C-alpha positions in Angstrom: 0.1 0.1 -0.1 1.2 3.7 -1.1 0.7 6.3 1.5 1.1 9.6 -0.4 1.8 11.6 2.6 4.7 9.3 3.7 6.2 9.6 0.0 6.1 12.9 0.2 7.2 13.2 3.4 10.7 11.1 2.3 10.9 13.4 -0.6 10.6 16.5 1.4 13.4 15.3 4.1 15.8 14.0 1.5 15.6 17.2 -0.4 15.9 19.4 2.5 19.2 17.1 3.6 20.8 17.7 0.3 20.3 21.4 0.7 21.5 21.1 4.5 24.6 19.5 3.5 25.4 21.8 0.7 24.6 24.6 3.0 27.3 23.4 5.8 29.8 22.2 3.2 30.0 25.7 1.6 29.9 27.3 5.4 33.1 25.2 6.0 34.6 25.8 2.8 34.1 29.6 3.0 35.1 29.9 6.7 38.5 28.1 6.1 39.5 31.0 3.5 41.5 33.8 4.9 39.5 36.4 2.7 35.8 36.2 2.0 34.8 37.5 -1.3 31.6 39.3 -2.3 30.7 36.5 -4.4 31.3 34.0 -1.6 28.9 36.1 0.7 26.1 36.2 -1.9 26.4 32.4 -2.7 26.1 31.4 0.9 23.2 33.7 1.4 21.4 32.6 -1.7 22.0 29.0 -0.5 20.6 30.2 3.0 17.6 31.3 1.6 17.1 28.1 -0.2 17.4 26.2 3.1 15.0 28.4 4.5 12.4 27.9 1.8 13.0 23.9 1.9 12.4 24.2 5.6 8.9 25.8 5.0 8.4 22.9 2.6 9.4 20.3 5.3 7.3 21.7 8.1 4.3 22.1 5.8 4.6 18.4 4.6 5.8 16.6 8.1 4.2 19.1 10.7 7.8 19.5 12.2 7.7 22.1 14.5 10.8 23.6 16.2 11.6 22.0 19.5 14.5 23.3 21.4 16.3 19.8 21.8 16.3 19.3 18.0 18.0 22.7 17.2 16.8 22.4 13.4 16.9 26.1 12.7 19.3 27.2 15.2 22.5 27.0 12.9 20.7 28.6 10.0 19.4 31.6 12.2 22.5 31.9 14.0 24.5 33.0 10.9 23.3 36.3 9.7 26.3 36.6 7.0 29.2 34.7 6.5 31.6 37.6 7.4 29.8 37.7 11.0 31.2 34.1 11.8 34.7 35.7 12.1 33.6 38.0 15.1 31.7 34.7 16.8 33.3 33.8 20.2 34.9 30.1 20.3 32.0 29.2 22.6 29.4 30.2 19.9 31.1 28.5 17.2 31.2 25.2 19.1 27.5 25.7 19.9 26.9 26.3 16.1 29.0 23.0 15.1 27.0 21.1 17.8 23.6 22.2 16.4 24.5 21.4 12.8 25.4 17.6 14.0 22.1 17.4 16.3 20.2 18.7 13.1 21.8 16.2 10.8 20.9 13.5 13.2 17.4 14.4 13.8 16.6 14.8 10.2 18.2 11.4 9.5 16.2 9.8 12.3 13.1 11.4 10.8 14.0 10.0 7.3 14.8 6.5 8.8 11.2 6.6 10.6 9.4 7.6 7.4 11.3 4.7 5.3 10.2 2.4 8.1 6.6 3.5 7.8 6.8 3.1 4.3 8.0 -0.6 4.6 5.4 -1.3 7.1 2.5 0.1 4.9 4.1 -1.9 1.8 2.9 -5.1 3.6 -0.7 -4.3 3.8 -2.7 -5.7 1.3 -4.6 -2.7 -0.3 -7.8 -4.4 -1.1 -8.3 -5.3 2.5 -7.6 -1.9 3.6 -10.1 -0.5 1.1 -12.7 -3.1 2.6 -11.9 -2.4 6.3 -12.5 1.5 5.6 -15.6 0.7 3.3 -17.3 -1.2 6.5 -15.9 1.4 9.1 -17.8 4.2 7.1 -20.9 2.3 6.9 -20.9 1.9 10.5 -20.8 5.6 11.1 
């Protein structure tokens, strides 16, 4: 049996993870440079906006709400511009890296739960589910 919401959720999480990883890689690459060009800053901000839009899609699809322990949006909102990273304290940089890791783990666990749900749903007979729903509607 195919559940469109689960399928859509898997697609949304995968899509968001791709952008999330790209954004983190870009962050790591640019911050390792001595001089940050205007072009680097522009690409970074463009990718940051893409992450924001993909996150909105993800929350709409999965009803994912921000939870303090998941830190899903903190790394994105903490970085206003790439040049501001140079002025962050060591403690804030460490927190930022921990938030990236926590977000990545959260997203992957969410993806695995959706894949597991898809496998479970695949074991159901669609005809049996249809008959059960039909009988439930008749009783109401």
